[in-house]
N, CA, C and O atoms as CSV, one atom per row, in Angstrom:
chain,resi,resn,atom,element,x,y,z
A,1,MET,N,N,11.044,-4.749,-30.732
A,1,MET,CA,C,10.565,-6.128,-30.603
A,1,MET,C,C,9.746,-6.381,-29.405
A,1,MET,O,O,8.669,-6.964,-29.534
A,2,LEU,N,N,10.194,-5.963,-28.163
A,2,LEU,CA,C,9.414,-6.177,-26.953
A,2,LEU,C,C,8.636,-4.936,-26.589
A,2,LEU,O,O,8.121,-4.856,-25.473
A,3,GLU,N,N,8.527,-3.993,-27.449
A,3,GLU,CA,C,7.816,-2.752,-27.098
A,3,GLU,C,C,6.287,-2.959,-26.843
A,3,GLU,O,O,5.690,-2.108,-26.185
A,4,GLY,N,N,5.631,-4.040,-27.329
A,4,GLY,CA,C,4.264,-4.247,-27.090
A,4,GLY,C,C,3.952,-4.919,-25.711
A,4,GLY,O,O,2.885,-4.785,-25.112
A,5,SER,N,N,5.038,-5.670,-25.279
A,5,SER,CA,C,4.830,-6.486,-24.006
A,5,SER,C,C,5.567,-5.971,-22.759
A,5,SER,O,O,5.267,-6.396,-21.643
A,6,TRP,N,N,6.505,-5.082,-22.945
A,6,TRP,CA,C,7.202,-4.501,-21.883
A,6,TRP,C,C,6.831,-3.051,-21.675
A,6,TRP,O,O,6.280,-2.413,-22.572
A,7,ILE,N,N,7.131,-2.518,-20.486
A,7,ILE,CA,C,6.920,-1.203,-20.147
A,7,ILE,C,C,8.312,-0.490,-20.119
A,7,ILE,O,O,9.318,-0.921,-19.556
A,8,ASN,N,N,8.196,0.658,-20.814
A,8,ASN,CA,C,9.416,1.582,-20.925
A,8,ASN,C,C,9.270,2.762,-20.037
A,8,ASN,O,O,8.615,3.721,-20.446
A,9,ARG,N,N,9.858,2.785,-18.771
A,9,ARG,CA,C,9.649,3.857,-17.836
A,9,ARG,C,C,10.287,5.196,-18.381
A,9,ARG,O,O,9.938,6.285,-17.927
A,10,PHE,N,N,11.179,5.076,-19.313
A,10,PHE,CA,C,11.946,6.325,-19.759
A,10,PHE,C,C,11.158,6.986,-20.892
A,10,PHE,O,O,11.514,8.095,-21.290
A,11,LYS,N,N,10.110,6.364,-21.429
A,11,LYS,CA,C,9.317,6.931,-22.429
A,11,LYS,C,C,8.329,7.827,-21.854
A,11,LYS,O,O,7.779,7.509,-20.800
A,12,GLY,N,N,8.031,8.987,-22.481
A,12,GLY,CA,C,7.248,10.006,-22.011
A,12,GLY,C,C,5.804,9.580,-21.936
A,12,GLY,O,O,5.508,8.521,-22.491
A,13,GLY,N,N,4.812,10.314,-21.283
A,13,GLY,CA,C,3.539,10.056,-21.173
A,13,GLY,C,C,3.169,9.125,-20.022
A,13,GLY,O,O,4.017,8.419,-19.477
A,14,LYS,N,N,1.888,9.138,-19.665
A,14,LYS,CA,C,1.343,8.356,-18.560
A,14,LYS,C,C,1.289,6.822,-18.934
A,14,LYS,O,O,0.761,6.419,-19.970
A,15,GLN,N,N,1.894,5.990,-17.979
A,15,GLN,CA,C,1.836,4.644,-18.079
A,15,GLN,C,C,1.218,4.017,-16.942
A,15,GLN,O,O,1.286,4.585,-15.852
A,16,ASP,N,N,0.540,2.762,-17.078
A,16,ASP,CA,C,-0.097,2.162,-15.997
A,16,ASP,C,C,0.868,1.662,-15.026
A,16,ASP,O,O,1.945,1.247,-15.454
A,17,LEU,N,N,0.614,1.646,-13.708
A,17,LEU,CA,C,1.441,1.079,-12.558
A,17,LEU,C,C,1.177,-0.417,-12.635
A,17,LEU,O,O,0.049,-0.909,-12.648
A,18,VAL,N,N,2.395,-1.143,-12.688
A,18,VAL,CA,C,2.315,-2.678,-12.791
A,18,VAL,C,C,3.085,-3.200,-11.529
A,18,VAL,O,O,4.134,-2.686,-11.141
A,19,CYS,N,N,2.492,-4.234,-10.942
A,19,CYS,CA,C,3.106,-5.003,-9.939
A,19,CYS,C,C,4.038,-5.909,-10.586
A,19,CYS,O,O,3.626,-6.647,-11.481
A,20,LEU,N,N,5.343,-5.927,-10.195
A,20,LEU,CA,C,6.394,-6.647,-10.930
A,20,LEU,C,C,6.291,-8.282,-10.692
A,20,LEU,O,O,6.486,-9.051,-11.633
A,21,SER,N,N,6.019,-8.681,-9.567
A,21,SER,CA,C,6.100,-10.168,-9.451
A,21,SER,C,C,5.155,-10.892,-10.256
A,21,SER,O,O,5.601,-11.774,-10.990
A,22,PRO,N,N,3.717,-10.620,-10.232
A,22,PRO,CA,C,2.908,-11.377,-11.119
A,22,PRO,C,C,2.697,-10.728,-12.421
A,22,PRO,O,O,2.187,-11.371,-13.339
A,23,GLY,N,N,3.086,-9.385,-12.585
A,23,GLY,CA,C,2.950,-8.654,-13.755
A,23,GLY,C,C,1.440,-8.187,-13.994
A,23,GLY,O,O,0.972,-8.002,-15.118
A,24,ASN,N,N,0.753,-8.025,-12.826
A,24,ASN,CA,C,-0.603,-7.445,-12.911
A,24,ASN,C,C,-0.677,-5.964,-12.995
A,24,ASN,O,O,0.138,-5.245,-12.417
A,25,LEU,N,N,-1.668,-5.502,-13.725
A,25,LEU,CA,C,-1.922,-4.032,-13.700
A,25,LEU,C,C,-2.624,-3.700,-12.399
A,25,LEU,O,O,-3.520,-4.424,-11.965
A,26,SER,N,N,-2.199,-2.557,-11.750
A,26,SER,CA,C,-2.809,-2.135,-10.549
A,26,SER,C,C,-4.270,-1.545,-10.865
A,26,SER,O,O,-4.591,-1.149,-11.985
A,27,THR,N,N,-5.098,-1.533,-9.772
A,27,THR,CA,C,-6.350,-0.856,-9.931
A,27,THR,C,C,-6.211,0.649,-9.732
A,27,THR,O,O,-5.159,1.123,-9.305
A,28,LEU,N,N,-7.286,1.419,-10.046
A,28,LEU,CA,C,-7.078,2.908,-9.792
A,28,LEU,C,C,-6.938,3.162,-8.288
A,28,LEU,O,O,-6.192,4.051,-7.877
A,29,GLU,N,N,-7.642,2.397,-7.479
A,29,GLU,CA,C,-7.679,2.675,-6.049
A,29,GLU,C,C,-6.158,2.359,-5.532
A,29,GLU,O,O,-5.570,3.144,-4.788
A,30,THR,N,N,-5.634,1.256,-5.948
A,30,THR,CA,C,-4.209,0.916,-5.592
A,30,THR,C,C,-3.210,1.809,-6.024
A,30,THR,O,O,-2.244,2.097,-5.317
A,31,GLU,N,N,-3.418,2.307,-7.269
A,31,GLU,CA,C,-2.391,3.302,-7.804
A,31,GLU,C,C,-2.493,4.616,-7.060
A,31,GLU,O,O,-1.472,5.225,-6.742
A,32,LYS,N,N,-3.693,5.060,-6.779
A,32,LYS,CA,C,-3.828,6.285,-6.028
A,32,LYS,C,C,-3.258,6.190,-4.641
A,32,LYS,O,O,-2.565,7.117,-4.221
A,33,ASP,N,N,-3.495,5.159,-3.920
A,33,ASP,CA,C,-2.924,4.938,-2.559
A,33,ASP,C,C,-1.408,4.787,-2.557
A,33,ASP,O,O,-0.763,5.242,-1.612
A,34,LEU,N,N,-0.794,4.150,-3.603
A,34,LEU,CA,C,0.646,4.109,-3.761
A,34,LEU,C,C,1.366,5.502,-3.953
A,34,LEU,O,O,2.392,5.881,-3.389
A,35,ARG,N,N,0.634,6.142,-4.828
A,35,ARG,CA,C,1.205,7.421,-5.075
A,35,ARG,C,C,1.093,8.487,-4.044
A,35,ARG,O,O,1.790,9.500,-4.114
A,36,GLN,N,N,0.215,8.281,-3.067
A,36,GLN,CA,C,-0.068,9.183,-1.974
A,36,GLN,C,C,0.487,8.525,-0.667
A,36,GLN,O,O,0.229,9.064,0.410
A,37,ALA,N,N,1.191,7.453,-0.712
A,37,ALA,CA,C,1.708,6.819,0.494
A,37,ALA,C,C,2.559,7.700,1.323
A,37,ALA,O,O,2.445,7.713,2.548
A,38,GLU,N,N,3.382,8.412,0.704
A,38,GLU,CA,C,4.359,9.347,1.440
A,38,GLU,C,C,3.627,10.386,2.196
A,38,GLU,O,O,3.977,10.694,3.336
A,39,ALA,N,N,2.529,10.987,1.544
A,39,ALA,CA,C,1.726,12.072,2.121
A,39,ALA,C,C,0.885,11.472,3.337
A,39,ALA,O,O,0.743,12.117,4.376
A,40,PHE,N,N,0.341,10.216,3.154
A,40,PHE,CA,C,-0.361,9.639,4.294
A,40,PHE,C,C,0.565,9.377,5.552
A,40,PHE,O,O,0.163,9.555,6.702
A,41,GLY,N,N,1.789,8.958,5.249
A,41,GLY,CA,C,2.745,8.713,6.343
A,41,GLY,C,C,3.184,10.035,7.028
A,41,GLY,O,O,3.354,10.084,8.246
A,42,GLU,N,N,3.361,11.101,6.216
A,42,GLU,CA,C,3.811,12.435,6.730
A,42,GLU,C,C,2.654,12.963,7.684
A,42,GLU,O,O,2.907,13.500,8.762
A,43,LYS,N,N,1.442,12.781,7.232
A,43,LYS,CA,C,0.257,13.234,7.908
A,43,LYS,C,C,0.126,12.486,9.345
A,43,LYS,O,O,-0.119,13.068,10.402
A,44,ALA,N,N,0.343,11.031,9.184
A,44,ALA,CA,C,0.209,10.277,10.400
A,44,ALA,C,C,1.314,10.592,11.372
A,44,ALA,O,O,1.075,10.541,12.579
A,45,PHE,N,N,2.521,10.917,10.921
A,45,PHE,CA,C,3.657,11.318,11.827
A,45,PHE,C,C,3.427,12.572,12.385
A,45,PHE,O,O,3.786,12.694,13.556
A,46,LYS,N,N,2.879,13.608,11.801
A,46,LYS,CA,C,2.503,14.920,12.341
A,46,LYS,C,C,1.500,14.771,13.430
A,46,LYS,O,O,1.667,15.336,14.510
A,47,THR,N,N,0.361,13.955,13.155
A,47,THR,CA,C,-0.529,13.668,14.081
A,47,THR,C,C,-0.120,13.012,15.359
A,47,THR,O,O,-0.556,13.375,16.451
A,48,PHE,N,N,0.783,11.978,15.181
A,48,PHE,CA,C,1.421,11.328,16.274
A,48,PHE,C,C,2.142,12.280,17.189
A,48,PHE,O,O,1.921,12.337,18.398
A,49,CYS,N,N,3.062,13.065,16.514
A,49,CYS,CA,C,3.785,13.982,17.327
A,49,CYS,C,C,2.949,15.013,17.989
A,49,CYS,O,O,3.248,15.345,19.136
A,50,ASN,N,N,1.877,15.586,17.357
A,50,ASN,CA,C,1.106,16.679,17.982
A,50,ASN,C,C,0.284,15.982,19.090
A,50,ASN,O,O,0.124,16.639,20.120
A,51,ASP,N,N,-0.247,14.778,19.030
A,51,ASP,CA,C,-1.065,14.197,20.045
A,51,ASP,C,C,-0.310,13.630,21.161
A,51,ASP,O,O,-0.855,13.568,22.262
A,52,ARG,N,N,0.960,13.184,20.988
A,52,ARG,CA,C,1.611,12.357,21.990
A,52,ARG,C,C,2.836,13.092,22.558
A,52,ARG,O,O,3.118,12.987,23.752
A,53,VAL,N,N,3.610,13.883,21.656
A,53,VAL,CA,C,4.930,14.260,22.085
A,53,VAL,C,C,4.826,15.940,22.304
A,53,VAL,O,O,5.122,16.437,23.391
A,54,ALA,N,N,4.425,16.664,21.286
A,54,ALA,CA,C,4.612,18.118,21.349
A,54,ALA,C,C,3.843,18.797,22.358
A,54,ALA,O,O,4.349,19.825,22.809
A,55,SER,N,N,2.681,18.422,22.821
A,55,SER,CA,C,1.714,19.218,23.707
A,55,SER,C,C,2.236,18.812,25.228
A,55,SER,O,O,2.821,17.781,25.560
A,56,ASP,N,N,1.865,19.881,26.009
A,56,ASP,CA,C,2.051,19.743,27.482
A,56,ASP,C,C,1.128,18.768,28.079
A,56,ASP,O,O,1.484,18.057,29.019
A,57,LEU,N,N,-0.083,18.711,27.546
A,57,LEU,CA,C,-1.011,17.769,28.100
A,57,LEU,C,C,-1.490,16.837,26.910
A,57,LEU,O,O,-2.496,17.085,26.247
A,58,PRO,N,N,-0.736,15.828,26.722
A,58,PRO,CA,C,-1.112,14.868,25.569
A,58,PRO,C,C,-2.491,14.394,25.586
A,58,PRO,O,O,-3.038,14.061,26.637
A,59,THR,N,N,-3.096,14.352,24.390
A,59,THR,CA,C,-4.506,13.900,24.333
A,59,THR,C,C,-4.462,12.248,24.285
A,59,THR,O,O,-5.433,11.560,24.600
A,60,VAL,N,N,-3.307,11.758,23.883
A,60,VAL,CA,C,-3.199,10.334,23.708
A,60,VAL,C,C,-1.809,9.825,24.464
A,60,VAL,O,O,-0.725,10.392,24.325
A,61,LYS,N,N,-2.012,8.785,25.194
A,61,LYS,CA,C,-0.769,8.329,25.900
A,61,LYS,C,C,0.303,7.798,24.835
A,61,LYS,O,O,-0.048,7.186,23.826
A,62,PHE,N,N,1.593,8.072,25.131
A,62,PHE,CA,C,2.629,7.697,24.188
A,62,PHE,C,C,2.611,6.211,23.775
A,62,PHE,O,O,2.730,5.919,22.585
A,63,PRO,N,N,2.459,5.225,24.761
A,63,PRO,CA,C,2.571,3.824,24.230
A,63,PRO,C,C,1.191,3.249,23.729
A,63,PRO,O,O,1.100,2.046,23.487
A,64,ASP,N,N,0.154,4.068,23.578
A,64,ASP,CA,C,-1.148,3.646,23.111
A,64,ASP,C,C,-0.997,3.198,21.687
A,64,ASP,O,O,-0.096,3.679,21.001
A,65,LYS,N,N,-1.883,2.244,21.170
A,65,LYS,CA,C,-1.840,1.800,19.865
A,65,LYS,C,C,-1.973,2.721,18.802
A,65,LYS,O,O,-2.723,3.690,18.927
A,66,ILE,N,N,-1.260,2.503,17.663
A,66,ILE,CA,C,-1.284,3.463,16.532
A,66,ILE,C,C,-2.239,2.816,15.461
A,66,ILE,O,O,-2.140,1.634,15.129
A,67,THR,N,N,-3.115,3.634,14.980
A,67,THR,CA,C,-3.991,3.118,13.915
A,67,THR,C,C,-3.289,2.834,12.594
A,67,THR,O,O,-2.428,3.595,12.150
A,68,ASN,N,N,-3.675,1.725,11.981
A,68,ASN,CA,C,-3.169,1.273,10.674
A,68,ASN,C,C,-3.809,2.195,9.601
A,68,ASN,O,O,-4.992,2.531,9.661
A,69,LEU,N,N,-2.965,2.584,8.622
A,69,LEU,CA,C,-3.417,3.409,7.457
A,69,LEU,C,C,-4.198,2.742,6.461
A,69,LEU,O,O,-4.914,3.418,5.722
A,70,ASN,N,N,-4.143,1.414,6.345
A,70,ASN,CA,C,-4.905,0.631,5.388
A,70,ASN,C,C,-4.671,1.133,3.886
A,70,ASN,O,O,-5.606,1.297,3.102
A,71,VAL,N,N,-3.362,1.354,3.574
A,71,VAL,CA,C,-3.045,1.776,2.203
A,71,VAL,C,C,-3.004,0.398,1.236
A,71,VAL,O,O,-2.323,-0.585,1.528
A,72,LYS,N,N,-3.724,0.479,0.213
A,72,LYS,CA,C,-3.791,-0.568,-0.785
A,72,LYS,C,C,-2.449,-0.719,-1.518
A,72,LYS,O,O,-1.917,0.255,-2.050
A,73,THR,N,N,-1.930,-1.896,-1.542
A,73,THR,CA,C,-0.670,-2.164,-2.301
A,73,THR,C,C,-0.821,-3.270,-3.226
A,73,THR,O,O,-1.879,-3.890,-3.332
A,74,CYS,N,N,0.383,-3.564,-3.997
A,74,CYS,CA,C,0.363,-4.575,-4.958
A,74,CYS,C,C,-0.077,-6.023,-4.386
A,74,CYS,O,O,-0.618,-6.876,-5.090
A,75,GLY,N,N,0.207,-6.179,-3.102
A,75,GLY,CA,C,0.013,-7.433,-2.433
A,75,GLY,C,C,-1.548,-7.708,-2.298
A,75,GLY,O,O,-1.973,-8.844,-2.087
A,76,ASP,N,N,-2.310,-6.688,-2.422
A,76,ASP,CA,C,-3.865,-6.693,-2.262
A,76,ASP,C,C,-4.421,-7.165,-3.733
A,76,ASP,O,O,-5.610,-7.455,-3.862
A,77,LEU,N,N,-3.552,-7.225,-4.782
A,77,LEU,CA,C,-4.114,-7.431,-6.042
A,77,LEU,C,C,-4.203,-9.025,-6.258
A,77,LEU,O,O,-5.030,-9.487,-7.044
A,78,SER,N,N,-3.336,-9.834,-5.545
A,78,SER,CA,C,-3.340,-11.194,-5.822
A,78,SER,C,C,-4.365,-11.905,-5.034
A,78,SER,O,O,-4.728,-11.396,-3.973
A,79,GLU,N,N,-4.858,-12.989,-5.418
A,79,GLU,CA,C,-5.848,-13.858,-4.682
A,79,GLU,C,C,-5.266,-14.619,-3.496
A,79,GLU,O,O,-4.206,-15.225,-3.653
A,80,LYS,N,N,-5.895,-14.629,-2.315
A,80,LYS,CA,C,-5.459,-15.288,-1.208
A,80,LYS,C,C,-6.070,-16.634,-1.257
A,80,LYS,O,O,-7.281,-16.773,-1.434
A,81,MET,N,N,-5.195,-17.706,-1.090
A,81,MET,CA,C,-5.666,-19.111,-1.108
A,81,MET,C,C,-5.534,-19.656,0.357
A,81,MET,O,O,-4.598,-19.323,1.083
A,82,LYS,N,N,-6.477,-20.466,0.725
A,82,LYS,CA,C,-6.455,-21.085,2.089
A,82,LYS,C,C,-6.660,-22.592,1.774
A,82,LYS,O,O,-7.650,-23.036,1.193
A,83,VAL,N,N,-5.626,-23.319,2.217
A,83,VAL,CA,C,-5.647,-24.687,1.997
A,83,VAL,C,C,-6.053,-25.263,3.427
A,83,VAL,O,O,-5.528,-24.925,4.488
A,84,GLN,N,N,-7.032,-26.148,3.277
A,84,GLN,CA,C,-7.518,-26.801,4.499
A,84,GLN,C,C,-6.546,-27.899,4.931
A,84,GLN,O,O,-6.147,-28.716,4.101
A,85,ARG,N,N,-6.168,-27.939,6.160
A,85,ARG,CA,C,-5.297,-29.011,6.749
A,85,ARG,C,C,-5.882,-30.362,6.684
A,85,ARG,O,O,-7.041,-30.563,7.049
A,86,GLY,N,N,-5.122,-31.288,6.233
A,86,GLY,CA,C,-5.512,-32.717,6.181
A,86,GLY,C,C,-6.285,-33.030,4.872
A,86,GLY,O,O,-6.699,-34.178,4.707
A,87,THR,N,N,-6.498,-32.102,3.956
A,87,THR,CA,C,-7.251,-32.465,2.688
A,87,THR,C,C,-6.423,-31.867,1.581
A,87,THR,O,O,-5.449,-31.153,1.822
A,88,ASN,N,N,-6.778,-32.135,0.497
A,88,ASN,CA,C,-6.088,-31.629,-0.751
A,88,ASN,C,C,-6.929,-30.541,-1.483
A,88,ASN,O,O,-6.801,-30.296,-2.682
A,89,LYS,N,N,-7.754,-29.946,-0.694
A,89,LYS,CA,C,-8.683,-29.035,-1.302
A,89,LYS,C,C,-8.415,-27.561,-0.902
A,89,LYS,O,O,-8.021,-27.258,0.224
A,90,GLU,N,N,-8.624,-26.770,-1.768
A,90,GLU,CA,C,-8.486,-25.296,-1.538
A,90,GLU,C,C,-9.821,-24.660,-1.107
A,90,GLU,O,O,-10.855,-24.965,-1.699
A,91,GLY,N,N,-9.818,-23.833,-0.147
A,91,GLY,CA,C,-11.156,-23.365,0.413
A,91,GLY,C,C,-11.302,-21.965,0.281
A,91,GLY,O,O,-12.325,-21.410,0.681
């Protein structure tokens, strides 16, 4: 009955990645980033350790800023609305 509108994760074959809260399908870029997020984090951790901790003369000081990975997530799929203060208009 619900086979056409619901996703069955136990069914074989490739299925699209879906953001649960709004029910939107993810884009190819978002799906790729989410599937590789763990690998991105491991690479960033190894770089952090090599540059700041493991070497005798670190190339980067330990408390310096860590760069953001900018991984696309399901939160990037929804529209951002900005409401102007003092008006009833969305901008």
